[in-house]
C-alpha positions as CSV (number, residue, x, y, z in Angstrom):
1,M,14.6,18.4,16.9
2,A,17.7,17.3,15.0
3,V,17.7,16.0,11.4
4,A,18.3,12.2,11.3
5,I,18.4,11.8,7.5
6,R,19.1,14.6,5.0
7,I,18.8,14.0,1.2
8,E,20.3,16.8,-0.8
9,N,19.8,16.9,-4.6
10,V,20.3,13.2,-4.9
11,S,20.3,11.5,-8.4
12,K,21.2,8.0,-9.5
13,A,22.0,6.9,-13.0
14,Y,22.5,3.5,-14.5
15,R,23.6,2.3,-17.9
16,L,21.0,0.1,-19.5
17,G,22.1,-3.3,-20.8
18,E,25.4,-3.4,-18.8
19,L,26.3,-5.9,-16.1
20,D,30.0,-5.4,-15.3
21,R,30.8,-6.4,-11.7
22,S,33.9,-4.3,-11.9
23,L,31.6,-1.3,-12.0
24,F,30.5,-1.9,-8.4
25,L,34.1,-1.9,-7.2
26,H,34.7,1.2,-9.3
27,D,31.7,2.8,-7.7
28,W,33.0,2.3,-4.2
29,M,36.6,3.3,-5.1
30,R,35.2,6.5,-6.6
31,K,33.2,7.2,-3.4
32,L,36.3,6.6,-1.2
33,R,38.3,9.0,-3.3
34,G,35.5,11.6,-3.2
35,E,35.3,11.7,-7.0
36,K,32.1,12.4,-8.9
37,E,30.6,9.9,-11.2
38,E,31.0,10.8,-14.9
39,V,27.7,10.4,-16.8
40,D,27.0,10.9,-20.4
41,R,23.6,12.6,-20.3
42,A,23.2,12.3,-24.1
43,D,23.7,8.6,-24.1
44,P,20.3,6.9,-24.7
45,K,21.5,4.0,-22.5
46,T,21.7,6.3,-19.5
47,F,18.7,5.6,-17.2
48,W,18.0,8.0,-14.3
49,A,16.4,6.0,-11.4
50,L,16.3,9.1,-9.3
51,R,16.4,12.8,-10.2
52,D,17.0,15.7,-7.8
53,V,15.5,14.2,-4.7
54,N,15.4,16.4,-1.6
55,F,13.9,15.9,1.8
56,D,14.8,15.8,5.5
57,V,13.6,13.2,8.1
58,Q,13.6,14.4,11.8
59,E,14.8,12.2,14.6
60,G,12.0,10.0,15.9
61,D,9.8,10.3,12.8
62,V,8.2,7.3,11.1
63,V,8.0,8.1,7.4
64,G,6.2,6.0,4.8
65,L,7.7,5.9,1.4
66,L,5.2,5.2,-1.3
67,G,5.4,4.8,-5.1
68,R,4.5,2.5,-8.0
69,N,6.9,-0.3,-9.1
70,G,9.9,1.4,-10.7
71,A,9.4,4.7,-9.0
72,G,12.8,4.6,-7.4
73,K,12.0,3.6,-3.8
74,S,14.4,0.6,-3.5
75,T,17.1,2.6,-5.2
76,L,16.8,5.4,-2.7
77,L,16.9,3.0,0.2
78,K,20.0,1.4,-1.1
79,L,21.6,4.8,-1.3
80,I,20.6,5.7,2.2
81,S,21.9,2.3,3.4
82,Q,25.2,3.1,1.6
83,I,24.9,-0.1,-0.4
84,T,25.7,2.0,-3.4
85,A,26.6,5.7,-3.9
86,P,24.6,8.4,-5.6
87,T,25.6,9.8,-9.0
88,E,24.9,13.3,-7.8
89,G,24.0,14.9,-4.5
90,A,24.7,13.9,-0.9
91,I,23.1,11.8,1.9
92,K,23.8,12.7,5.5
93,L,22.8,10.4,8.4
94,R,22.9,11.3,12.1
95,G,23.5,8.1,14.1
96,R,23.8,4.4,13.1
97,A,21.5,3.0,10.4
98,A,20.4,-0.5,9.9
99,S,18.4,-1.7,6.9
100,L,16.3,-4.7,6.1
101,L,15.9,-4.5,2.3
102,E,15.9,-8.1,1.2
103,V,14.6,-10.5,3.8
104,G,17.1,-13.3,4.6
105,T,20.1,-11.6,3.0
106,G,23.2,-13.1,4.5
107,F,21.5,-16.4,5.6
108,H,23.6,-19.4,4.9
109,P,21.3,-22.3,3.8
110,E,23.5,-25.0,5.4
111,L,23.7,-23.3,8.8
112,T,21.0,-23.7,11.4
113,G,18.7,-20.9,12.5
114,R,20.8,-20.5,15.6
115,D,24.0,-20.0,13.7
116,N,22.4,-17.7,11.2
117,I,21.2,-15.4,14.0
118,F,24.9,-14.7,14.9
119,V,25.9,-14.5,11.2
120,N,23.1,-12.2,10.2
121,G,23.3,-10.1,13.3
122,A,27.0,-9.5,12.6
123,I,26.2,-8.5,9.0
124,L,23.7,-6.0,10.4
125,G,26.3,-4.5,12.7
126,M,25.7,-6.2,16.1
127,T,28.5,-7.5,18.2
128,K,28.6,-11.1,19.4
129,R,27.9,-10.1,22.9
130,E,24.8,-8.0,21.8
131,I,23.5,-11.0,19.8
132,A,24.0,-13.4,22.7
133,G,22.2,-11.0,25.0
134,K,19.2,-10.7,22.7
135,F,19.2,-14.3,21.4
136,D,16.3,-15.6,23.5
137,E,14.2,-12.5,22.6
138,I,14.9,-13.0,18.9
139,V,13.9,-16.6,19.0
140,E,10.7,-16.0,21.0
141,F,9.6,-13.1,18.7
142,S,10.2,-15.3,15.5
143,G,8.0,-18.1,16.9
144,I,10.2,-20.8,15.4
145,E,11.7,-22.1,18.6
146,N,11.1,-25.8,17.5
147,F,13.2,-25.3,14.4
148,I,16.0,-23.1,15.6
149,D,18.6,-25.9,15.3
150,T,17.3,-26.9,11.8
151,P,19.3,-25.8,8.7
152,V,17.8,-22.7,7.1
153,K,17.6,-24.5,3.7
154,R,14.6,-26.4,5.2
155,Y,12.8,-23.3,6.2
156,S,9.8,-22.0,4.4
157,V,9.9,-18.4,3.0
158,G,7.6,-17.4,5.9
159,M,10.0,-18.8,8.5
160,R,12.9,-16.9,6.9
161,V,10.9,-13.7,7.1
162,R,10.1,-14.3,10.7
163,L,13.7,-14.9,11.7
164,A,15.1,-12.1,9.5
165,F,12.7,-9.5,10.9
166,S,13.2,-10.7,14.5
167,I,16.9,-10.1,14.2
168,A,16.6,-6.7,12.6
169,A,13.9,-5.7,15.2
170,Q,16.5,-6.1,18.0
171,L,19.0,-3.6,16.5
172,E,19.7,-0.7,18.7
173,T,20.5,1.7,15.9
174,E,19.1,5.2,15.7
175,I,17.7,4.7,12.2
176,L,15.8,1.6,10.9
177,I,15.1,1.2,7.1
178,L,12.5,-1.3,6.1
179,D,11.6,-2.2,2.5
180,E,8.5,-4.4,2.0
181,V,9.7,-6.8,4.7
182,L,6.2,-7.8,5.7
183,A,4.9,-8.6,2.2
184,V,5.3,-12.4,2.5
185,G,4.5,-12.9,6.2
186,D,1.2,-14.3,7.4
187,A,-1.4,-11.9,8.8
188,A,-0.7,-12.7,12.5
189,F,3.0,-12.1,12.2
190,Q,2.4,-8.9,10.2
191,Q,0.4,-7.5,13.1
192,K,3.2,-8.5,15.4
193,C,5.8,-6.8,13.3
194,L,3.6,-3.6,13.0
195,G,3.4,-3.5,16.8
196,R,7.1,-3.8,17.1
197,I,7.7,-1.0,14.5
198,S,5.2,1.1,16.5
199,N,7.2,0.4,19.7
200,I,10.5,1.3,18.0
201,S,9.0,4.7,16.8
202,R,7.8,5.5,20.3
203,S,11.3,4.9,21.7
204,G,12.4,7.9,19.7
205,R,14.2,6.1,16.9
206,T,13.7,7.0,13.2
207,V,12.0,4.6,10.8
208,L,11.8,4.8,7.0
209,F,9.2,2.4,6.0
210,V,8.5,1.3,2.4
211,S,5.3,-0.7,1.8
212,H,2.4,-1.0,-0.7
213,D,0.2,-1.8,2.3
214,V,-1.3,1.7,2.7
215,A,-3.2,0.6,5.8
216,A,0.2,-0.1,7.5
217,V,1.5,3.3,6.3
218,E,-1.6,5.1,7.6
219,A,-1.5,3.4,11.0
220,L,2.2,3.6,11.6
221,C,3.4,6.8,9.9
222,T,2.8,10.5,10.5
223,R,4.3,11.5,7.2
224,G,4.3,10.2,3.7
225,I,6.6,10.7,0.7
226,V,5.5,9.6,-2.7
227,L,8.1,9.0,-5.4
228,D,6.9,9.2,-9.0
229,Q,9.3,8.4,-11.9
230,G,12.3,9.0,-9.8
231,R,11.3,12.4,-8.3
232,V,9.4,13.4,-5.1
233,G,5.8,13.8,-6.3
234,F,4.4,14.6,-2.8
235,D,5.6,15.2,0.7
236,G,3.1,15.7,3.5
237,S,0.8,13.9,5.9
238,Q,0.5,10.2,5.5
239,T,-3.3,10.5,4.7
240,E,-2.6,13.1,1.9
241,A,0.3,11.0,0.6
242,I,-1.9,7.9,0.3
243,E,-4.5,9.9,-1.6
244,F,-1.9,11.2,-3.9
245,Y,-0.5,7.7,-4.4
246,S,-3.9,6.4,-5.3
247,S,-4.4,9.1,-7.8
248,L,-1.2,8.0,-9.7
249,R,-2.9,4.7,-10.5
250,G,-5.3,6.5,-12.9
251,G,-9.0,7.0,-12.9
252,G,-11.6,4.5,-12.1
253,T,-13.9,4.8,-15.1
254,Q,-14.9,1.5,-16.7
255,S,-16.6,1.7,-20.0
256,L,-19.8,-0.3,-20.7
257,E,-20.3,0.8,-24.3
258,S,-19.4,-2.6,-25.7
259,R,-21.3,-4.8,-23.2
260,P,-23.7,-7.0,-25.2
261,D,-25.2,-8.8,-22.1
262,R,-27.2,-5.9,-20.7
263,K,-30.9,-6.2,-20.3
264,G,-33.8,-3.7,-20.6
265,S,-35.5,-1.6,-23.1
266,G,-32.5,0.7,-23.6
267,E,-34.3,4.0,-23.5
268,V,-31.7,5.0,-20.9
269,R,-28.4,3.3,-20.9
270,V,-25.4,3.4,-18.5
271,R,-22.3,4.1,-20.6
272,A,-19.7,3.8,-17.9
273,I,-19.2,3.3,-14.2
274,E,-16.7,5.6,-12.3
275,L,-15.3,5.5,-8.8
276,R,-14.6,8.7,-6.9
277,D,-13.2,9.5,-3.5
278,G,-14.6,11.8,-1.0
279,A,-13.1,14.8,-2.7
280,G,-14.7,13.9,-6.0
281,T,-11.5,12.7,-7.6
282,S,-11.6,9.7,-9.9
283,V,-9.8,6.7,-8.3
284,S,-9.1,3.2,-9.4
285,V,-9.7,1.6,-6.0
286,G,-11.8,2.1,-2.9
287,R,-10.3,2.4,0.5
288,V,-11.6,0.8,3.7
289,G,-13.3,3.3,5.9
290,K,-13.0,6.2,3.4
291,P,-15.8,7.9,1.4
292,L,-16.6,6.4,-2.0
293,E,-18.8,7.6,-4.8
294,V,-20.2,5.2,-7.4
295,V,-21.1,7.2,-10.5
296,L,-23.2,5.8,-13.3
297,H,-22.7,7.9,-16.5
298,F,-25.9,7.6,-18.5
299,A,-27.4,8.7,-21.9
300,R,-31.1,9.0,-22.7
301,S,-32.5,8.4,-26.1
302,A,-34.3,11.3,-27.7
303,D,-37.7,9.5,-27.8
304,A,-37.5,8.1,-24.2
305,Q,-40.6,8.6,-22.0
306,L,-40.1,11.0,-19.2
307,S,-41.4,8.8,-16.4
308,P,-39.3,9.1,-13.1
309,V,-36.4,6.7,-12.9
310,G,-35.3,4.6,-9.9
311,V,-31.7,3.3,-9.6
312,E,-30.5,0.1,-7.8
313,L,-26.9,-0.7,-7.0
314,T,-25.7,-4.2,-5.9
315,V,-22.2,-5.3,-4.7
316,T,-21.3,-9.0,-4.8
317,T,-18.2,-11.0,-4.2
318,H,-16.2,-12.2,-7.2
319,L,-18.2,-15.5,-6.9
320,G,-21.5,-13.7,-7.1
321,A,-22.5,-13.9,-3.4
322,P,-24.5,-10.8,-2.4
323,V,-22.6,-8.3,-0.1
324,F,-25.0,-5.3,0.0
325,F,-27.7,-3.5,-1.9
326,H,-28.7,0.1,-2.2
327,A,-31.4,1.9,-4.2
328,S,-32.7,5.4,-4.7
329,W,-36.2,4.2,-3.7
330,L,-34.9,3.2,-0.3
331,E,-34.6,7.0,0.3
332,A,-37.9,7.6,-1.3
333,K,-36.1,9.3,-4.2
334,E,-36.7,9.1,-7.9
335,F,-35.1,11.1,-10.7
336,Q,-37.4,13.1,-13.0
337,K,-36.8,14.9,-16.3
338,L,-33.5,13.2,-17.2
339,P,-31.1,15.2,-19.4
340,E,-29.8,13.6,-22.6
341,E,-26.6,12.9,-20.7
342,G,-25.9,12.8,-17.0
343,E,-24.8,11.0,-13.9
344,F,-26.5,9.0,-11.2
345,I,-24.2,9.2,-8.1
346,C,-24.5,7.0,-5.0
347,R,-22.3,8.3,-2.1
348,F,-21.1,6.1,0.8
349,P,-19.7,8.1,3.7
350,E,-17.4,5.2,4.7
351,L,-16.6,2.0,2.8
352,A,-17.3,-0.8,5.3
353,L,-15.9,-3.6,3.2
354,P,-12.8,-5.6,4.0
355,A,-10.0,-5.4,1.5
356,G,-10.7,-7.5,-1.6
357,H,-12.2,-7.7,-5.0
358,Y,-15.9,-7.2,-5.6
359,Q,-18.4,-6.7,-8.5
360,I,-20.8,-3.8,-8.9
361,G,-24.1,-4.3,-10.7
362,Y,-26.9,-1.8,-11.4
363,R,-30.5,-1.6,-12.5
364,L,-32.5,1.4,-13.9
365,M,-36.4,1.3,-13.9
366,F,-39.2,3.6,-14.9
367,R,-41.9,4.0,-12.3
368,A,-44.6,3.5,-14.8
369,M,-43.3,0.1,-15.8
370,R,-45.1,-2.9,-14.3
371,K,-43.3,-5.7,-12.4
372,R,-40.3,-3.4,-12.0
373,E,-38.9,-4.4,-15.4
374,A,-35.5,-2.9,-16.2
375,V,-34.8,-0.1,-18.6
376,D,-31.1,-1.0,-18.4
377,A,-29.4,-3.6,-16.1
378,L,-26.0,-5.3,-15.7
379,P,-25.5,-7.6,-12.7
380,D,-21.7,-7.6,-13.0
381,A,-21.1,-4.2,-14.7
382,A,-17.7,-3.3,-13.2
383,E,-15.0,-4.4,-10.7
384,L,-14.6,-2.8,-7.3
385,H,-11.1,-3.2,-5.8
386,V,-10.9,-2.3,-2.1
387,E,-7.6,-1.8,-0.5
388,A,-6.9,-2.0,3.2
389,G,-7.4,0.9,5.5
390,D,-7.4,1.7,9.3
391,F,-11.2,1.4,9.6
392,F,-11.2,1.3,13.4
393,G,-8.6,4.0,13.9
394,T,-6.3,1.8,16.0
395,G,-3.9,0.3,13.5
396,K,-5.6,-3.1,14.0
397,L,-7.1,-5.1,11.2
398,P,-9.5,-8.0,11.5
399,P,-8.2,-11.4,10.5
400,P,-8.6,-12.4,6.8
401,K,-11.9,-14.1,5.8
402,S,-13.6,-12.8,9.0
403,G,-16.7,-11.6,7.1
404,V,-17.9,-9.5,4.2
405,C,-18.5,-6.3,6.1
406,L,-17.0,-4.2,8.9
407,V,-19.2,-3.1,11.8
408,R,-18.4,-0.5,14.4
409,G,-19.0,-1.5,18.0
410,S,-17.7,-0.9,21.6
411,W,-16.7,-3.1,24.4
412,T,-17.2,-2.6,28.1
413,M,-17.0,-4.8,31.2
414,E,-19.3,-4.9,34.2
415,G,-19.2,-6.9,37.4
416,A,-21.8,-9.5,38.1
417,K,-25.0,-8.1,39.5
418,S,-26.1,-9.6,42.9
């Protein structure tokens, strides 16, 4: 299979604090003449947005590009789209490329949606005949038929997103570059766009897809590249790339040492709560459908009684509504002969919560205590942030606010019995 995109030792430098529009013209003149950009590496105002980036994308691949804000993703896409030129290195493309980096770029606010389809389509490289032939399909996909003859200045942001993506989705280019174009669309239109991107990939065209929505990357892509501080931090399968990306956000340990609102006798105290993934790596968020460990780091006082300890864990919404409960005694398990320091670990084989923000609470109890009085308890000890994931393995997500848990099921159809 041929290489559609080749990135060879690409670096991009900017000078901090400068905004001279003549530099943009100079940048393109330099590129046309084949000259290299002169960079003063010792100048403290020189900022390297990208450094020594190398990778190939094969024809027909759908590659997810991940990274924190400022990692260099948008800069790289602008270089691939030839909006600007690299300071060092080379970018080679096989076939025509079209990019949708900023939704609605090229829209004229005084023109109607109909007129802007022709203007924006021309900017993206379509001929007038191509646009006219696909006009009805563009309008139908956007879902704004009733407003197509209304000036774009009266459109909402969501309507602009719909129209802009609908135009770009009809391009017949070999390479399609998308940068967070779905971030401001509603859930129904996002699913529609994801379906369209999936169809594009199955047609053999190459897609480079940037998104912070790891569920979309997991569902659409077969490969993931993670940029970290302007360099390629990881290049591999989309699942491994997502795990690496999550690890960049730091560990998920939340200290409880200074919490004055805990209850209980205090002979055993939870000092911190930590989140870990299925591999035992500390993470800052849980992912839908993936394993999660909730770790309670505890310390026992020297004079604490050695009665067996039971542990309860609660998860609530940010408003305090119960979501689920688990306890060691539900498994007929108690912990005996506690060390002076240790961990209580509750493992969930798959996180069946929709994406959102939750609270974790805990309670420790000695078996010998009456009325199940707490040794240590905090109902809202730590935050649990859950990011979207492909729970059902189909790339489909339930609509927002559809419930507080995800349940596996199966559908069949049978004829009426006589």
